[in-house]
Each structure stands twice: as C-alpha cells, then as structure tokens.
N, C-alpha and C positions, 0 to 999 in steps of 0.2 A: 195343608200338605200334612198327610196321616205319619205317624213314626214308623208304621211298615212301610211306607214306600222306600225308605233307607235298609232296608233289608237285602243282606248278601252284599252290599255297596259301602257302605260306611259304617264305621264303628258304633254301635250304637251308644243314642244320648244316656245319660247317668240320668235316674231317679230320684228328687231331693222330694221332700216330705216338709210340711208344714202344718202344726196344729195350734191353735191360739186366739188372741183377739183378732177382729179382722183389721188385717193391715194390708193385704194385696185387694187390688181391683180386678176390673175384669174388660182390659186390662187397667185402666186408671179410676173408674168408676165401680158403684156397686150394681147387680146386675137389676135388670129394669124391675119394677115390682117388688121391688124387696124392700122392706121395713124393718130394721133388726127388734121393733118394741112395737111392732103391728100398728099403732096408731104414736104421731107425733103431735103436739100443739106449740106452735110457737107465734110469735109477733110475726107480721109480716116483712119479709126480708127478700133479698136474692135468694132463689131456689137452687139448691145444689143436691136435694133427691132428686131419685128417678122413679117416682111411685106417684100413685094418683092423689090428688088432692081437692079440697075446697076452702075456700073464702068463708068464715062468720066471724062478724064485728071486730074485724082488725087483727083477727087470727088466721093461720092457716095450718090447717089440720091435713095431713099426710096419712095416707094408710097402706098397707102394703102385708103381704105373705114375710112372714121371718124367718122362712126355709126356700131357699133357692139352689141350685144347680146350675154349673156351667161348665163350658168347654172353651177354650181358647185354642185358636189354630196359631200357628205360625205366624208373627206381625212384622212385616217387612214392607217396605215400599221400594219402588224403583226410581234412583235418583241418577242422574248422566249416566245413563246407560248401564248400571250395574246396580245390583243388589243392597240395599242397607238392614241389618237386623234390627229389630226395635224390639220384640218381647218373645220370650219362650213359651212353647206349648205347653199348655196346664190346664188341670181339670179342678174343678173349685165346687165345695159345699159351704154353703152358710147355714148357719143353723142358729136365730138368735144373734148375738152379739159374737157368736164365733166362728171359724172357718176352719178347715181342712181343704187342704192341698197338694197337689201331687206336680211338681215343674219337672220338664226334662231339659238338661246342660248338657252343655259339651263334655266330654271324657276329662278333658285336663282343664275346665275353668274359662275358655277363653271363646264365650260363646258368640260372639263378633266373629270371629273367623271360622268359627265351624258350620254355622248357618248361615253364613254368607256363600262357602264352598258348596253346602248343601242345595242352597239355592241357586246357584250358579249353574251346577250340574244339572238340577232339573228343569231349569226353566232358560237359560241362556244358551246351553251344549244340548240341549232336547235328551237329556238322559243318556249322553256321552261320553263315557269318562274320559278318554283320549284326549275329544275334543274339549272338554272342560279343562284339563291339565293345560294344555295347548294354548287356551285363550285366555287365561286366567289373567288379569289386567295388573293385577297389584304387584309392586316389586319394591323390594327393601332401598331405602333410600341411599347407603350407603355401598352396598355390594351389587345394587340393580341388579339381583336376583328376583326371582319369583318366589312371592311366599307363599305358595301352595304347599300345603301341608299332609305329605304324604302316611303321616302315621294316623290320620284318621280314615285311610282306606281300606277297607277289606279284600276286595277283588282287586285286581290292578290288571288292566288289559292294554 
C-alpha cells in the first residue's frame, strides 16, 4: 500500500527520521547481499548474515555490498478475518555501519489502530468509507461501542 492511497480520505501519517548506527532491519534483517564491512571472516557457526559466502579451512568468508537501499511496504497479516498491523512503511539507506530511515507513523502514535483502520477500509470494505465504519468489528470491552476513530478521517461520506 502506498501513502498516496490515503490522500483525501485519512489524515496523512507522520514522517519520523532516524540517522545512526544500524538498528532497524528490513523489517527484521539487513537487506540481501548487504555486508557493512564488505568482507567478514569468522569461524563456522550458524549463519545470520544475508549475503554471499564461501567456506575455507574451517572459516566462513562472507562478502557483500556496503551500500543498500530498501523500501518496506506496510506490513500486515490477515488473522481471524481481520487485519493485524506488523510494521509501518519505511524507506531505508544503509551505508557501511550506518543507516538513514524514514518511517511513516500514525498522527497520534497509535500505529495499530490507524493502520488497521486503513487496511479495513482498503481491503475489507473495498475502499468504501461508510461500509468500513459500519462493519468495523472491534468494540470497547466496557461500553460495547465501536472503537472506530473518526479523528483519522478527512472525508466523511
């Protein structure tokens, strides 16, 4: 899903930036064929790097590019016929042992609710905002009222 798909329907997500040592993965690992040191030599052991390698005299020699660009789409899964948010969309640049990232997050910080509402509208209600609001399945445990958050909506039909 692209951020531009939300235009004129949902309040746009907020960009957050990170510049520093490699902390975030794509979404859990570094990109394919990326090696922050170009060449890594180590005793043979279970592999965690996602780059090319060969074995020589009991050592594993891994090699890859020290620069990588990666773009994550919105991460989600379907569980019990409803969407579950996993990770926010992001654009990442890896440069040796550093990274620059742009993450898109919910305007009020509640990523789960925001992105699940977007997914419900897009995939479960066929892009129909009224249908999405009426069929939203989650209810507050105490009040039994819908947890649909209308503050995220720009256009109300």
